[in-house]
C-alpha positions as CSV (number, residue, x, y, z in Angstrom):
1,M,136.1,92.8,133.8
2,N,136.4,96.0,132.1
3,R,133.4,96.9,129.9
4,M,133.0,99.6,127.6
5,T,129.5,101.6,128.2
6,A,127.3,103.3,125.6
7,A,128.7,106.5,126.9
8,A,132.2,105.6,126.4
9,A,131.1,104.4,122.9
10,A,129.8,107.7,122.2
11,Q,132.9,109.4,123.3
12,G,135.1,107.5,120.9
13,G,134.7,103.7,121.3
14,L,133.5,103.5,117.7
15,A,135.9,106.0,116.3
16,P,138.8,104.8,114.0
17,P,142.2,105.4,115.3
18,P,143.2,109.0,114.7
19,T,145.4,110.0,111.9
20,M,148.9,111.1,112.2
21,N,149.8,114.9,112.3
22,H,152.6,116.2,110.2
23,D,155.1,116.0,113.0
24,E,154.0,112.5,113.9
25,A,154.4,111.4,110.3
26,L,157.9,112.9,109.8
27,I,159.3,111.2,112.7
28,E,157.7,107.7,111.7
29,A,158.9,108.2,108.2
30,H,162.5,108.9,109.3
31,R,162.5,105.7,111.2
32,C,162.3,103.6,108.0
33,L,165.4,101.9,107.0
34,M,164.4,102.0,103.2
35,C,165.3,98.3,102.5
36,W,166.5,97.9,99.1
37,D,164.7,94.4,98.8
38,A,161.6,95.9,100.6
39,P,159.9,93.0,102.3
40,C,157.0,95.1,103.2
41,T,156.1,95.7,99.3
42,R,156.4,92.1,98.7
43,A,154.1,91.3,101.5
44,C,151.4,93.7,99.9
45,P,149.0,92.0,97.6
46,T,149.0,95.3,95.4
47,T,152.7,95.7,95.8
48,I,152.8,99.3,96.9
49,D,156.2,100.7,96.9
50,V,156.2,101.2,100.6
51,P,159.9,102.5,101.2
52,G,159.3,104.8,98.1
53,F,156.1,106.5,99.6
54,I,157.5,106.8,103.0
55,K,160.7,108.5,101.7
56,Q,158.5,111.0,99.8
57,I,156.9,111.9,103.1
58,A,160.1,112.4,104.8
59,N,161.0,114.8,101.9
60,H,157.8,116.7,102.4
61,D,156.4,115.4,98.9
62,L,152.8,114.3,99.9
63,I,151.4,114.5,96.5
64,G,154.2,112.3,95.1
65,S,153.6,110.0,98.2
66,A,149.7,109.7,97.5
67,R,150.6,109.1,93.6
68,T,153.0,106.1,94.6
69,I,150.3,104.6,96.7
70,L,147.2,105.1,94.6
71,E,149.0,104.1,91.4
72,S,149.4,100.7,93.0
73,N,146.1,100.5,95.0
74,I,143.5,102.9,94.0
75,L,141.7,102.2,97.4
76,G,144.8,102.8,99.3
77,A,143.2,105.3,101.7
78,S,140.6,102.7,102.9
79,C,143.3,99.9,102.8
80,A,145.4,102.0,105.2
81,R,142.5,101.6,107.6
82,V,141.2,98.1,107.2
83,C,144.2,96.0,105.9
84,P,145.6,93.6,108.6
85,T,148.9,95.4,108.3
86,E,150.0,93.6,111.3
87,V,150.4,90.4,109.2
88,L,151.1,92.0,105.9
89,C,153.6,95.0,105.3
90,E,154.3,95.7,109.0
91,G,154.4,92.2,109.8
92,A,157.0,91.7,107.1
93,C,159.0,94.9,108.4
94,V,162.6,94.0,109.2
95,L,162.4,96.1,112.4
96,N,160.6,93.0,113.9
97,G,163.7,90.9,113.4
98,L,165.6,93.5,115.5
99,H,163.1,93.4,118.2
100,E,161.9,96.9,117.5
101,R,158.5,98.4,116.8
102,P,157.7,97.8,113.0
103,I,157.1,101.0,110.9
104,D,153.5,102.1,111.4
105,I,152.9,101.7,107.5
106,G,149.1,101.7,107.6
107,R,148.8,105.2,109.4
108,L,151.5,106.5,107.2
109,Q,149.5,105.4,104.1
110,A,146.3,107.0,105.7
111,F,148.3,110.2,106.3
112,A,149.9,110.3,102.8
113,T,146.5,109.8,101.0
114,D,144.1,111.7,103.3
115,D,144.6,115.1,101.9
116,V,144.2,113.9,98.2
117,V,141.2,111.5,98.6
118,F,139.3,113.4,101.2
119,G,140.5,117.0,100.4
120,D,139.7,119.3,97.6
121,G,142.7,118.3,95.6
122,D,143.0,118.0,91.7
123,L,142.8,114.4,90.8
124,F,144.9,115.3,87.6
125,T,147.8,116.3,89.8
126,L,147.9,112.4,90.5
127,F,146.6,110.8,87.2
128,T,146.2,112.0,83.9
129,V,143.4,109.8,82.2
130,G,144.3,108.3,78.8
131,E,143.1,109.2,75.6
132,R,139.4,108.2,75.3
133,T,138.7,105.0,73.4
134,R,135.5,103.9,72.2
135,H,135.4,100.8,74.3
136,N,132.7,100.2,77.0
137,V,133.2,97.8,79.9
138,G,130.4,96.7,82.3
139,V,131.3,96.0,85.9
140,V,128.9,94.0,88.3
141,G,129.4,95.0,91.8
142,A,130.6,98.3,93.2
143,G,132.7,96.8,96.1
144,P,136.5,96.8,96.2
145,A,137.1,94.5,93.3
146,G,134.6,96.5,91.1
147,L,135.9,99.9,91.9
148,S,139.3,98.9,91.4
149,C,138.8,97.2,88.1
150,G,136.7,100.3,87.0
151,A,139.2,103.0,88.0
152,E,142.0,101.3,86.3
153,L,140.0,100.9,83.1
154,A,139.0,104.6,83.4
155,K,142.4,105.6,83.7
156,L,143.3,103.7,80.4
157,G,140.5,105.9,78.6
158,H,137.7,103.3,78.5
159,S,134.1,104.0,79.5
160,V,132.9,102.1,82.4
161,V,129.6,101.4,84.1
162,L,129.3,99.9,87.6
163,Y,126.1,98.1,88.4
164,D,125.4,97.6,92.1
165,A,122.4,96.4,93.9
166,N,122.9,98.4,97.1
167,D,121.7,101.7,97.8
168,Q,125.1,103.1,98.3
169,P,128.2,101.8,96.4
170,G,131.4,100.5,98.2
171,G,130.5,96.9,99.0
172,L,132.0,95.7,102.4
173,N,133.9,99.0,102.8
174,T,130.6,100.9,103.1
175,Y,128.4,98.3,104.8
176,G,130.5,95.5,106.4
177,V,133.8,97.1,107.9
178,A,133.6,97.5,111.6
179,T,133.2,101.3,112.6
180,Y,136.3,101.3,114.8
181,K,138.3,100.5,111.8
182,M,136.9,102.8,109.1
183,D,133.6,104.9,109.2
184,Q,131.1,104.8,106.5
185,A,131.7,108.5,105.4
186,T,135.2,107.7,104.6
187,A,134.2,104.8,102.4
188,L,131.8,106.9,100.6
189,R,134.4,109.7,100.0
190,E,136.7,107.2,98.5
191,V,134.0,106.1,96.1
192,E,133.7,109.8,95.0
193,F,137.4,109.8,94.2
194,V,136.9,106.9,91.9
195,T,133.9,108.5,90.2
196,G,136.1,111.5,89.6
197,L,138.1,109.6,87.2
198,G,135.0,109.1,85.0
199,V,133.7,106.0,86.3
200,E,129.7,105.8,86.3
201,I,128.0,103.9,89.1
202,R,124.4,102.9,89.0
203,S,123.4,102.0,92.6
204,G,120.1,100.2,93.3
205,T,120.5,98.3,90.1
206,A,120.5,94.6,90.6
207,V,121.8,92.4,87.6
208,G,119.0,90.1,86.8
209,R,116.2,92.1,88.4
210,D,116.7,95.7,87.3
211,V,119.1,95.1,84.1
212,D,118.9,92.0,82.1
213,V,122.0,89.9,81.5
214,G,121.4,90.1,77.8
215,E,121.3,93.9,78.0
216,L,124.8,93.8,79.8
217,F,126.2,91.9,76.8
218,S,124.7,94.1,74.3
219,S,125.8,97.3,76.0
220,H,129.3,96.3,76.8
221,E,132.4,94.7,75.0
222,A,133.7,93.1,78.2
223,I,132.2,92.4,81.9
224,F,133.7,92.0,85.0
225,L,132.1,90.3,87.7
226,G,132.9,91.4,91.4
227,V,129.8,90.7,93.3
228,G,131.5,89.2,96.4
229,L,129.7,86.9,98.7
230,G,126.1,86.6,99.9
231,S,124.6,86.5,103.4
232,V,125.4,84.3,106.2
233,P,123.1,81.3,106.0
234,L,120.8,80.1,108.7
235,L,122.2,77.4,111.1
236,G,119.0,75.2,111.3
237,L,118.7,75.8,114.9
238,E,115.3,75.4,116.8
239,G,114.5,79.0,117.6
240,E,116.5,80.9,114.8
241,E,113.3,82.6,113.8
242,L,113.1,84.6,117.2
243,D,113.5,88.3,117.3
244,G,117.1,89.1,118.2
245,V,118.8,86.5,115.9
246,A,120.7,88.0,113.0
247,D,123.4,87.8,110.5
248,A,126.4,89.3,112.0
249,L,127.2,91.4,108.8
250,D,123.8,93.0,109.0
251,F,124.4,93.9,112.5
252,I,127.8,95.5,111.7
253,A,125.8,97.5,108.8
254,D,123.3,98.6,111.4
255,V,126.1,100.0,113.6
256,R,127.7,101.8,110.7
257,G,124.3,103.4,109.9
258,G,124.2,104.8,113.5
259,G,121.7,104.7,116.3
260,V,122.4,101.1,117.8
261,D,122.6,101.2,121.5
262,L,122.9,97.7,123.4
263,T,122.9,99.0,126.8
264,G,121.6,96.3,129.2
265,E,121.9,93.6,126.4
266,S,123.5,90.3,126.3
267,V,124.9,89.2,122.9
268,A,126.4,85.8,121.8
269,V,128.1,85.7,118.4
270,I,128.7,82.1,116.9
271,G,132.0,81.8,114.9
272,G,135.6,82.3,114.9
273,G,136.5,84.3,111.9
274,N,137.1,88.0,111.3
275,T,133.5,88.9,111.0
276,A,133.0,87.3,114.3
277,I,135.4,89.3,116.1
278,D,134.4,92.6,114.5
279,A,130.9,91.7,115.6
280,V,131.6,91.0,119.2
281,T,133.9,93.9,119.4
282,Q,131.2,96.3,117.8
283,A,128.6,94.9,120.3
284,A,130.9,95.6,123.4
285,R,131.5,99.1,122.1
286,V,128.0,100.1,121.7
287,G,127.2,99.1,125.3
288,A,126.3,95.5,125.5
289,E,126.6,94.4,129.3
290,R,127.7,91.0,128.3
291,V,129.4,89.9,125.1
292,Y,130.1,86.1,124.3
293,L,131.9,84.6,121.4
294,V,131.1,81.0,121.0
295,Y,133.4,79.0,119.0
296,R,133.6,75.2,118.6
297,R,137.2,74.8,118.5
298,G,140.2,76.2,120.5
299,R,141.9,79.7,120.1
300,D,144.6,78.3,118.0
301,E,142.2,77.2,115.5
302,M,140.4,80.5,115.0
303,K,140.8,82.2,111.5
304,A,140.7,85.6,113.0
305,Y,143.8,87.7,113.3
306,P,145.6,87.7,116.7
307,H,145.6,91.4,116.9
308,D,141.8,91.6,116.5
309,I,141.4,88.8,119.1
310,E,143.3,90.9,121.4
311,R,141.2,93.9,120.7
312,A,138.2,92.0,121.3
313,L,139.4,90.7,124.8
314,M,140.3,94.2,125.6
315,S,136.9,95.4,124.8
316,G,135.4,92.9,127.5
317,V,134.3,90.1,125.3
318,E,134.2,86.5,126.9
319,F,135.5,83.8,124.6
320,I,133.8,80.3,125.0
321,H,135.7,77.8,123.2
322,W,135.0,74.2,122.5
323,S,131.3,74.9,122.4
324,A,128.7,74.9,119.7
325,P,125.1,76.1,119.5
326,A,122.3,73.5,120.1
327,S,119.1,75.7,120.1
328,I,117.8,79.2,120.9
329,E,115.3,79.7,123.4
330,G,112.6,82.5,123.9
331,E,109.0,83.5,123.7
332,G,108.9,85.8,120.5
333,S,112.4,87.1,121.3
334,V,115.7,85.6,122.3
335,S,116.1,85.0,125.9
336,A,119.1,82.2,125.9
337,L,121.4,80.4,123.8
338,V,121.7,76.6,124.5
339,C,125.2,75.3,123.7
340,Y,127.1,72.0,124.1
341,R,130.6,71.2,124.8
342,T,132.8,69.9,122.0
343,D,136.2,67.9,121.7
344,H,138.3,66.0,119.2
345,S,137.8,62.4,118.9
346,T,140.7,59.9,118.9
347,D,140.7,60.4,114.9
348,G,140.6,64.3,115.2
349,V,137.0,64.6,114.2
350,L,135.1,67.1,116.2
351,V,132.4,65.5,118.4
352,A,129.8,66.6,120.9
353,I,130.3,65.7,124.6
354,P,127.3,63.8,126.1
355,E,125.1,65.6,128.6
356,S,127.3,68.8,128.3
357,E,124.5,71.2,127.3
358,Y,124.3,74.5,129.1
359,R,122.7,77.9,128.7
360,L,123.7,81.4,128.0
361,P,121.2,83.9,129.0
362,V,121.4,86.4,126.1
363,T,119.1,88.8,124.2
364,M,120.7,88.6,121.1
365,V,122.3,86.0,118.9
366,L,124.5,86.7,115.8
367,R,125.6,84.3,113.2
368,A,129.1,84.7,112.0
369,T,129.8,81.2,110.5
370,G,130.7,82.3,106.8
371,Q,129.0,83.9,103.9
372,A,127.2,81.9,101.1
373,K,128.6,81.6,97.6
374,R,126.3,83.1,94.9
375,V,126.4,80.1,92.7
376,S,122.8,80.7,91.3
377,F,123.9,84.4,90.5
378,F,126.6,83.0,88.2
379,D,124.3,80.5,86.4
380,Q,122.9,83.4,84.5
381,F,126.3,83.8,82.7
382,D,126.9,81.2,79.9
383,G,130.4,79.7,80.3
384,V,131.0,81.2,83.9
385,A,131.7,78.0,86.2
386,T,132.1,77.6,89.9
387,D,134.3,75.1,91.5
388,R,133.1,72.7,94.3
389,G,133.6,75.5,96.9
390,G,131.2,77.7,95.0
391,R,134.2,80.1,93.8
392,V,134.1,81.5,90.1
393,V,136.9,79.5,88.0
394,V,139.2,82.0,86.2
395,D,142.6,81.9,84.5
396,E,145.8,83.6,85.4
397,E,144.4,86.8,84.2
398,F,141.0,86.5,85.9
399,R,139.3,85.5,82.7
400,T,136.3,83.2,82.8
401,G,135.4,80.3,80.4
402,N,133.2,82.9,78.7
403,Q,135.8,85.0,76.9
404,M,133.9,88.2,77.4
405,I,133.7,87.8,81.2
406,W,136.3,88.6,83.7
407,A,135.8,88.1,87.5
408,G,137.6,88.8,90.8
409,G,137.4,89.6,94.4
410,D,135.6,87.3,97.1
411,C,133.5,85.5,94.3
412,V,136.8,84.1,93.2
413,N,139.0,83.7,96.3
414,G,136.1,82.7,98.7
415,G,136.6,85.7,100.9
416,K,139.7,87.4,101.8
417,E,140.8,91.1,102.3
418,V,139.9,94.3,100.8
419,V,143.4,94.6,99.4
420,N,143.3,91.1,97.8
421,A,139.9,92.2,96.0
422,V,141.7,95.4,94.8
423,A,144.6,93.5,93.4
424,H,142.1,91.2,91.5
425,G,140.3,94.1,89.9
426,K,143.5,95.7,89.0
427,A,144.9,92.7,87.1
428,A,141.5,91.9,85.5
429,A,141.5,95.6,84.2
430,M,145.0,95.2,82.7
431,S,143.8,91.9,80.9
432,I,140.4,93.5,79.8
433,D,142.5,96.4,78.4
434,R,144.8,94.0,76.3
435,A,141.9,92.2,74.9
436,L,139.9,95.2,73.9
437,R,142.9,96.9,72.1
438,S,143.8,93.7,70.4
439,G,140.2,92.8,69.4
440,A,140.5,89.6,71.6
441,A,137.5,90.3,73.8
442,G,134.8,88.0,73.5
443,K,137.0,85.5,71.4
């Protein structure tokens, strides 16, 4: 089996795909059929005018192309890298139906936005911030939803303060995205682009700890909650307290911080979603000798995207389906993960196969079995309700039961893509703006 060593990782195994050069972008742009009904645009949660920005690239108008993208999606540069374009815009490309390669929309989008977002360009060549109002909005969480909401409100002339518990803003873009998709420096530079619009970010400031909820209400006329999800809960396994057992998202954040080398290590990741796939692929690319993905069902039932699964397999990850963890062994640190085989019973319920236990000799076990909802956090806010799944309840304009509070992103949808969070933040900002201007905020 082909395995990537730490040396190979250092030579580019962790690097995001290279961006297009000018000639490559022009060639790809001229492949686009400029469909009038634009199924690619309809597949984008932020409805970017994909044929429009591609035509502007073909016409050598990069400023116009960047404006087209960022007017619809202020985080268009990061979404170009982290979006599952294979199942969204590129998946909807009509060239698929003609048995041709779809337009490489993601990399074209990165090409169009990079000079503006990551260069020294003047933001006002893209956006003219509206006349300043006297309205002030507080945003809780500086992840994609909060950044999107704050940026749109700032463009409309409102004063905006983002409160974020992390040391650095950006949410999952900064801490939770696999490095081979987007590096941390790119995420932080995009945050600077947003603050350039006039958004204030107070990092290391947790609501309920560093700032009182009552202070939020007294300081702002409207509040947007975009705090995302929590950590991955413990599984309740014997041995889970051993060194080497961790939350997969914490592991991904450590890799993004640099210095992780798993040469000679063996890793097992429990789960079958996108985080699990990112974790196993990252582990393989920082030198792990053996990497296992343990999933209780079959491949067809995995929630991870097929293209990400294929990437993991190409990185040397071994998939173990129809298996679930029973316990973790070791003295002080992990030495093995004990699993048992699973199957469907006659009524479709997942069951354990008797006497089917086996051991995987590993030195690290990562949990990627779903993040916890922050139900107790929302209990601080009167009128903000959560459903049985722990998601914040909002109306069609992302307004909660408290007419002063809106919410969006993972805390509302339960955990989707960055682009979905951006769409929520933008829609909520438009609603907040209407409420502020009509005097209906808090009513």
